C-alpha positions in Angstrom: -1.6 13.2 -9.5 -1.0 9.9 -11.4 0.6 8.1 -8.5 -2.2 9.2 -6.2 -4.8 8.0 -8.7 -3.1 4.6 -8.9 -2.7 4.4 -5.1 -6.3 5.0 -4.4 -7.7 2.9 -7.2 -8.1 -0.4 -5.3 -9.9 1.3 -2.4 -12.3 3.0 -4.9 -13.0 -0.4 -6.5 -13.6 -2.1 -3.2 -16.1 0.7 -2.2 -18.0 0.1 -5.4 -18.0 -3.7 -4.9 -19.4 -3.1 -1.4 -22.1 -1.1 -2.9 -22.8 -3.8 -5.5 -23.2 -6.3 -2.7 -25.9 -4.1 -1.2 -27.6 -3.1 -4.4 -31.3 -3.5 -4.6 -31.4 -5.1 -8.1 -29.2 -7.2 -10.3 -28.8 -4.5 -13.0 -27.7 -2.0 -10.4 -25.2 -4.5 -9.0 -23.9 -5.4 -12.4 -23.4 -1.7 -13.2 -21.5 -1.1 -10.0 -19.4 -4.2 -10.5 -18.5 -3.1 -14.1 -17.7 0.4 -12.9 -15.5 -1.0 -10.1 -13.3 -3.2 -12.3 -13.4 -1.0 -15.4 -12.6 2.0 -13.2 -9.8 0.2 -11.4 -8.0 -0.6 -14.7 -8.7 2.9 -16.0 -7.0 4.4 -12.8 -4.1 2.0 -12.9 -3.4 2.7 -16.5 -4.1 6.5 -16.1 -6.7 6.3 -18.9 -8.7 9.4 -19.7 -11.8 7.1 -20.0 -13.5 6.8 -16.6 -14.3 3.1 -17.0 -12.9 0.7 -19.6 -14.7 -2.1 -21.6 -13.6 -5.7 -21.2 -11.3 -5.6 -24.2 -9.9 -2.2 -23.4 -9.2 -3.3 -19.8 -7.5 -6.5 -21.0 -5.3 -4.5 -23.4 -4.4 -1.9 -20.8 -3.4 -4.5 -18.2 -1.2 -6.3 -20.8 0.5 -3.0 -21.6 1.1 -2.5 -17.9 2.7 -5.9 -17.7 0.0 -7.7 -15.6 0.1 -11.5 -16.0 -2.2 -12.9 -18.6 -4.3 -14.9 -16.1 -5.3 -11.8 -14.1 -5.8 -9.7 -17.2 -8.0 -12.4 -18.7 -10.0 -12.9 -15.5 -10.9 -9.2 -15.5 -11.9 -9.4 -19.1 -14.0 -12.4 -18.4 -15.8 -10.8 -15.4 -16.6 -7.6 -17.4 -17.8 -9.7 -20.3 -20.0 -11.7 -17.9 -21.5 -8.5 -16.6 -22.3 -7.4 -20.1 -23.9 -10.7 -20.9 -26.0 -10.8 -17.7 -27.5 -7.4 -18.5 -29.2 -9.0 -21.6 -29.7 -12.5 -20.3 -30.2 -12.2 -16.5 -28.9 -15.0 -14.5 -29.4 -16.1 -10.9 -28.5 -14.4 -7.7 -25.9 -17.2 -7.2 -24.2 -16.2 -10.5 -24.2 -12.6 -9.4 -22.6 -13.5 -6.1 -20.0 -15.6 -7.9 -19.1 -12.5 -10.1 -18.8 -10.4 -7.0 -16.5 -12.9 -5.3 -14.4 -13.2 -8.5 -14.2 -9.4 -8.6 -13.1 -9.0 -5.0 -10.4 -11.6 -5.7 -9.2 -9.8 -8.8 -9.1 -6.4 -7.0 -6.9 -8.1 -4.4 -4.7 -9.6 -7.2 -4.2 -6.2 -8.8 -3.5 -4.6 -5.5 -0.7 -7.2 -4.9 0.6 -6.7 -8.4 0.7 -2.9 -7.9 2.7 -3.2 -4.7 5.2 -5.6 -6.3 
């Protein structure tokens, strides 16, 4: 079960990121984005928590041996999502978060296959 969960994790994250792109509001998009990345790390680390916070995700990735740059980028994106919930930004900032998230999912997919 664990290997299947890890194997399907990137596809689940990409699906949520696709939904975030189509979301009707910024808060909805931010929630989906957070669930995508936090859930991806949760699945890769086989955590019992469905979605991890920024600090939990960073720590889990480091335990898995993911390079610091990638682990820090995921922490940064998740922190930016949290901040944007309380201090809404522009659509451009949201698009940037979505693009960075897609790139990090790709990076974690490559790491998982290596």
